C-alpha positions in Angstrom: 4.9 -15.2 -2.9 5.0 -18.5 -1.8 3.3 -21.3 -2.8 2.3 -22.6 0.6 1.3 -19.6 2.9 1.2 -19.3 6.8 -2.0 -17.8 7.9 -2.1 -14.1 8.5 -2.5 -14.7 12.4 0.1 -17.1 12.6 2.3 -14.6 11.4 1.2 -11.8 13.5 1.6 -14.2 16.5 5.4 -14.5 15.4 5.6 -10.9 15.4 4.2 -10.6 18.8 6.2 -13.4 20.3 9.7 -11.7 19.1 8.5 -8.2 20.6 8.6 -6.9 16.9 6.6 -3.4 17.2 6.7 -2.2 13.3 5.8 -4.0 10.2 6.1 -3.2 6.4 3.7 -4.6 3.9 3.8 -4.7 0.4 0.0 -4.4 0.1 -3.0 -3.6 2.3 -4.8 -6.8 2.0 -7.9 -7.4 4.0 -7.1 -10.7 5.6 -3.7 -9.3 6.5 -4.9 -6.4 8.0 -7.6 -8.2 10.1 -5.3 -10.3 11.4 -2.9 -7.2 12.4 -6.2 -5.3 13.9 -6.1 -4.9 18.0 -2.4 -5.9 18.1 -0.9 -2.1 18.1 1.7 -3.0 15.9 2.7 0.0 13.8 2.2 -1.0 10.1 3.1 0.6 6.9 0.6 -0.5 4.2 1.7 -0.2 0.4 0.2 1.1 -3.1 2.0 -1.7 -5.7 3.5 -0.2 -8.5 1.0 -1.7 -11.1 -1.7 0.5 -9.4 0.3 4.0 -9.6 -1.4 5.3 -12.5 -4.9 4.9 -11.1 -3.9 7.0 -8.2 -3.4 9.5 -10.6 -6.9 10.3 -10.3 -7.9 11.7 -7.2 -11.4 10.1 -6.9 -9.4 6.8 -6.8 -7.0 7.8 -4.0 -10.0 8.9 -2.2 -11.5 5.6 -2.6 -8.2 3.6 -2.0 -7.8 5.9 1.6 -11.4 5.0 2.2 -10.9 1.6 1.6 -7.7 0.6 3.0 -7.1 3.3 6.1 -10.5 4.8 7.3 -12.2 1.1 7.4 -9.5 0.3 10.0 -9.4 3.5 11.8 -11.2 2.4 14.6 -10.7 1.5 18.4 -9.2 -1.7 18.4 -8.1 -1.2 14.7 -5.0 -1.4 12.7 -1.9 1.0 13.9 -1.2 2.6 10.5 1.9 4.9 10.2 2.8 5.2 6.5 1.6 4.6 3.1 4.3 3.3 0.7 3.6 4.7 -2.7 4.8 2.3 -5.1 8.4 0.1 -4.5 11.4 1.5 -6.3 9.1 2.7 -9.0 12.8 4.5 -10.7 14.9 1.2 -11.0 16.7 1.6 -14.1 15.4 -1.9 -14.9 11.9 -0.5 -15.2 12.7 1.5 -18.4 10.6 4.7 -16.8 7.8 2.6 -16.7 6.5 4.4 -13.7 8.6 7.6 -14.1 5.3 10.0 -14.5 2.9 8.1 -12.4 4.8 8.2 -9.3 4.4 11.6 -7.9 1.1 12.0 -9.1 0.0 9.4 -7.0 2.2 10.1 -3.9 0.2 13.8 -4.0 -3.4 12.3 -4.3 -3.0 9.7 -1.8 -1.2 12.4 0.6 -3.9 14.9 0.0 -6.9 12.3 0.3 -5.0 11.3 3.7 -5.0 15.2 5.1 -8.7 15.5 3.5 -9.6 12.7 5.3 -8.2 13.8 9.0 -5.1 11.4 8.9 -2.6 13.7 7.4 -0.9 14.3 11.0 -0.4 10.9 11.9 -0.1 8.9 8.8 2.5 9.9 6.1 2.8 8.8 2.4 6.1 8.1 1.3 8.2 6.5 -1.7 10.5 3.4 -1.2 13.0 4.1 -3.3 16.2 1.9 -4.6 19.4 3.1 -3.7 20.0 3.6 -7.3 18.2 7.0 -7.4 21.7 8.7 -6.2 25.1 7.9 -6.6 28.8 10.1 -6.7 30.7 10.5 -10.0 33.3 8.1 -11.3 36.1 10.7 -10.8 34.6 11.8 -7.0 33.4 8.2 -5.8 32.8 10.0 -2.1 29.3 10.2 -0.5 30.2 14.0 0.1 29.5 14.2 -3.6 26.3 12.4 -3.7 23.3 13.8 -6.1 20.4 12.2 -7.4 20.2 10.8 -10.9 20.5 13.4 -13.7 17.6 11.3 -16.0 15.2 11.5 -12.7 16.3 14.7 -10.9 13.2 16.6 -11.9 10.8 13.9 -10.3 13.3 13.8 -7.5 13.3 17.2 -6.9 9.2 17.1 -6.6 9.2 14.0 -4.5 11.7 15.5 -1.9 9.8 19.1 -1.9 6.3 17.5 -1.3 7.9 15.1 1.0 9.0 17.7 3.3 6.1 20.1 2.8 4.1 17.3 4.3 6.6 16.2 7.2 7.1 12.8 5.6 9.9 10.8 5.7 12.3 9.9 2.5 12.5 6.0 2.4 15.5 4.4 0.7 16.3 0.3 0.2 19.7 -0.1 0.6 21.4 -3.7 0.0 25.2 -4.0 1.0 24.6 -8.0 -0.4 23.7 -6.4 -3.6 27.4 -4.4 -4.0 28.9 -7.6 -3.0 26.7 -9.6 -5.9 27.3 -7.1 -8.5 30.7 -6.6 -8.3 33.0 -9.7 -8.1 36.0 -7.1 -6.9 34.1 -5.5 -4.3 35.9 -5.8 -0.9 34.1 -8.4 0.9 34.4 -6.9 4.4 33.2 -3.5 3.5 29.7 -5.4 3.2 29.7 -5.9 6.5 30.6 -4.0 10.1 33.6 -5.5 11.8 36.0 -3.0 10.2 38.6 -2.8 6.8 42.2 -2.6 6.7 41.7 0.1 4.1 38.5 2.6 4.5 37.4 5.2 2.4 38.4 8.6 3.7 36.2 11.3 2.5 37.2 15.2 3.8 38.5 13.6 7.1 35.9 10.9 7.5 37.0 7.2 7.5 34.3 5.0 6.1 34.6 1.3 7.2 31.2 -0.3 5.6 29.2 0.4 2.5 26.1 0.7 4.4 27.4 3.8 5.8 29.1 5.2 2.6 25.7 4.6 0.7 23.0 6.4 3.3 25.6 9.5 3.8 25.4 9.6 -0.2 22.0 10.1 0.1 22.2 12.7 2.8 24.7 14.6 0.4 21.8 14.4 -2.7 19.3 15.7 -0.4 21.8 18.7 0.9 22.3 19.3 -2.6 18.7 20.1 -2.9 18.5 22.1 0.2 16.6 19.5 2.4 19.6 17.8 4.5 17.9 17.5 7.8 15.0 15.6 6.0 13.9 12.0 8.2 15.4 9.3 6.1 13.8 5.7 6.7 15.5 2.6 5.9 12.6 0.4 4.0 14.7 -2.5 3.3 18.1 -3.9 4.8 19.0 -7.5 4.9 21.2 -10.5 3.7 20.1 -13.7 2.0 20.9 -17.1 3.1 20.7 -19.1 -0.2 21.1 -19.1 -4.3 24.2 -17.3 -4.1 28.1 -17.9 -3.4 27.9 -15.0 -0.7 24.3 -15.9 0.2 24.7 -18.0 3.4 23.7 -17.9 7.2 27.3 -17.4 8.2 27.4 -14.2 6.3 23.7 -13.2 7.4 24.6 -14.0 10.6 27.7 -11.6 10.3 25.8 -8.9 8.6 23.0 -8.8 11.4 25.3 -9.2 14.5 27.0 -6.2 13.0 24.0 -3.9 12.1 21.4 -4.5 15.0 23.8 -3.4 18.1 24.5 0.0 15.6 21.1 0.5 15.7 20.4 -0.7 19.2 22.8 2.1 20.3 21.6 5.1 18.0 24.9 5.4 16.2 23.6 6.5 13.0 26.1 7.6 10.0 29.0 9.9 10.3 26.6 12.9 8.6 23.3 11.5 10.2 24.5 10.4 14.0 21.4 9.0 16.1 18.3 7.1 15.8 17.3 5.7 12.1 14.5 3.8 11.7 15.6 0.5 9.7 13.1 -2.6 8.5 14.8 -5.5 8.3 14.2 -7.8 4.6 12.3 -9.8 5.2 10.2 -12.3 7.4 9.6 -15.5 5.9 11.4 -16.8 2.5 9.0 -16.5 -0.7 9.5 -19.8 -3.0 7.9 -18.3 -6.0 9.5 -15.0 -5.9 10.8 -13.8 -9.5 14.4 -14.6 -9.6 15.1 -12.3 -12.5 17.5 -10.1 -10.0 19.3 -13.5 -8.8 18.4 -17.0 -7.3 19.1 -15.5 -4.1 15.5 -13.5 -4.1 13.7 -16.4 -2.5 15.7 -16.7 0.6 15.7 -13.2 2.2 13.8 -14.4 5.2 15.3 -14.4 8.7 12.0 -17.2 9.3 12.5 -20.5 6.5 9.2 -20.7 4.6 7.6 -22.9 7.4 8.3 -19.7 10.1 10.6 -21.2 11.7 14.1 -19.1 12.3 16.9 -19.9 10.6 20.0 -18.9 12.9 20.4 -17.2 16.0 20.2 -13.7 16.5 19.1 -10.9 18.9 16.9 -8.3 17.5 17.4 -6.0 20.6 21.2 -5.5 19.5 22.4 -6.7 22.5 24.6 -9.8 21.2 22.8 -12.3 23.4 22.1 -15.0 20.4 19.3 -17.3 20.6 16.8 -18.6 18.2 13.8 -16.3 17.5 10.4 -17.7 18.5 9.2 -19.6 15.5 5.2 -20.1 14.1 3.6 -22.2 16.4 1.4 -25.5 15.3 2.4 -25.6 12.2 0.8 -28.5 9.9 3.0 -30.3 7.3 2.5 -32.7 4.9 3.0 -36.6 5.6 6.9 -37.7 6.1 6.8 -38.6 2.4 10.0 -37.6 -0.2 10.0 -37.9 -4.0 13.5 -39.3 -5.5 15.1 -40.2 -8.3 14.4 -43.9 -9.1 17.9 -46.0 -8.5 16.9 -48.4 -10.8 15.6 -46.3 -13.2 16.7 -47.5 -16.8 15.8 -45.1 -19.7 17.8 -41.6 -18.8 17.5 -39.7 -22.0 14.5 -37.6 -20.9 16.1 -37.2 -17.3 17.2 -33.7 -18.0 13.9 -32.5 -19.5 12.1 -33.9 -16.3 14.5 -32.1 -13.9 14.2 -28.6 -16.0 10.2 -29.4 -15.6 10.3 -30.1 -12.0 12.2 -27.0 -11.4 10.0 -24.9 -13.8 7.3 -25.6 -11.3 9.2 -25.2 -8.1 12.1 -23.7 -6.3 15.6 -25.1 -7.5 17.5 -22.1 -6.5 19.4 -24.2 -3.9 20.8 -26.3 -6.4 22.8 -23.1 -7.9 26.5 -22.5 -7.6 27.7 -21.9 -4.1 24.0 -22.9 -2.6 23.2 -25.3 0.0 22.4 -28.0 -2.3 25.4 -27.2 -4.9 27.4 -30.3 -4.1 24.9 -33.0 -4.7 25.8 -35.9 -7.5 23.9 -36.1 -10.7 21.2 -38.7 -8.9 20.8 -35.9 -5.5 19.9 -33.1 -8.0 17.5 -35.3 -9.9 15.8 -36.4 -6.3 15.8 -32.8 -5.0 14.3 -31.4 -8.1 11.8 -33.8 -8.4 11.1 -33.6 -4.5 10.5 -29.8 -4.6 7.9 -30.4 -7.6 6.3 -33.3 -5.4 6.0 -31.1 -2.2 4.5 -28.2 -4.1 1.8 -30.0 -5.8 0.8 -31.3 -2.4 2.5 -34.8 -2.3 0.3 -36.0 -4.9 1.0 -39.4 -6.4 0.8 -38.1 -10.0 3.7 -35.9 -9.5 6.4 -38.3 -8.5 6.4 -40.3 -11.6 8.5 -38.4 -13.9 8.0 -40.8 -16.8 9.0 -43.4 -14.5 12.4 -42.0 -13.4 10.9 -41.1 -9.6 9.3 -42.8 -6.9 7.7 -42.4 -3.4 10.2 -42.9 -0.3 9.4 -42.4 3.6 12.8 -42.0 4.2 14.4 -38.5 4.5 16.9 -37.9 1.8 18.3 -35.0 2.9 22.3 -34.5 2.8 24.6 -32.8 5.0 23.6 -29.1 4.5 20.8 -29.6 1.9 17.4 -29.9 3.3 15.1 -32.3 1.2 11.8 -29.9 2.3 8.4 -31.0 3.7 6.3 -28.6 2.8 3.4 -27.1 5.2 -0.1 -28.3 4.7 -2.6 -25.8 2.9 -5.3 -24.2 5.1 -8.8 -25.3 4.1 -9.5 -21.5 3.8 -10.9 -20.1 0.6 -8.6 -20.0 -2.3 -9.3 -16.3 -2.3 -7.8 -15.9 1.1 -4.9 -18.4 0.4 -3.9 -15.9 -2.6 -4.3 -12.7 -0.3 -1.6 -14.3 2.1 1.2 -13.3 -0.1 2.0 -10.2 1.0 2.7 -11.8 4.1 5.7 -13.3 2.9 6.9 -10.0 2.2 7.0 -8.9 5.7 10.2 -6.6 6.9 10.6 -6.0 10.5 11.9 -3.5 13.1 13.4 -3.9 15.9 12.4 -1.7 18.8 
């Protein structure tokens, strides 16, 4: 979900250069899949929520499998391992929109995979948010984990069907969101470097929310009689901007705790050993919805231009160094749009800033974010420049009723970077639109 997208072949090269063996997509787009062909990178492709209803038809499901699975099943094709049926379809914020379409879609896709001869090697799964389960208020321990009572029927059907087809349960766990949602949440509990006062459950100390959350799911599965089901963590990560707790220092702390645990196959108290875990996400997304929070556009371990944000070691050996960034990226010229210091009529400044921010990404200006410390003129310049870059530095995009001017001097300040956007590809408009899914990559260490 980005205004300027790196070419699929460039993004695939990032994966290869960093030894990333598995990737999760949020679609099954042709240009993306073509770039992955021949790489042997293991891929999870996806069916968006708005297609779940259509997949209630078995004929439509068979056609989807033919178009998005069978066509890539050739020597040197795409190594598809999973099909994600929807994405967090039971979120409470969706108001039951996908309650009755998710399970039929899962059934039909897996059965279509089976009928096409892929059932042994490609499994359908439903990536679910951790809000589908929880512990009672009077018993807030992992061992008391149960699925939500309002969806227990659907969850029982899904779990039974996954088990029948030897498919994994996929869950997205976000310690950051625990911290974001509750100002009283103990900060250290979101990380992996220990807490002074762990939660003790039947003699088991829990020192971080990731373990506690995961084991709450294990207990919920046990309660249905499927305690040994394979669990994949489909998303976990830490954003780097857009909130006071979303910054590179916290992200680095989080990954420095998570990655060595995964490398050591430590697992959790109720599920020790190897767990397949996908990091969310690969690249920042500057037009992603900010309805959940301004941090939504800043989950990437790479910036919008495919350059690494901070040193990290995907192998979990704590040998931190910068990952290999995107190669041969073309940028727009070194020009910025800034607030005109001699501007006279400031009565329309607020309206112009609001206009600029409504058509570009100003989330870095928010409270606790990297550009929060700018003065009023700096805020105006930041907003104007973001709009100017989104509009590919068109002269008409740096006027704002006479309040702005173009400069060739870098007006970045301290930790606040005034972006120069990457140049748009000469590819067709259709191809550019299709790149959106690549900004939603996950990576898996191996």
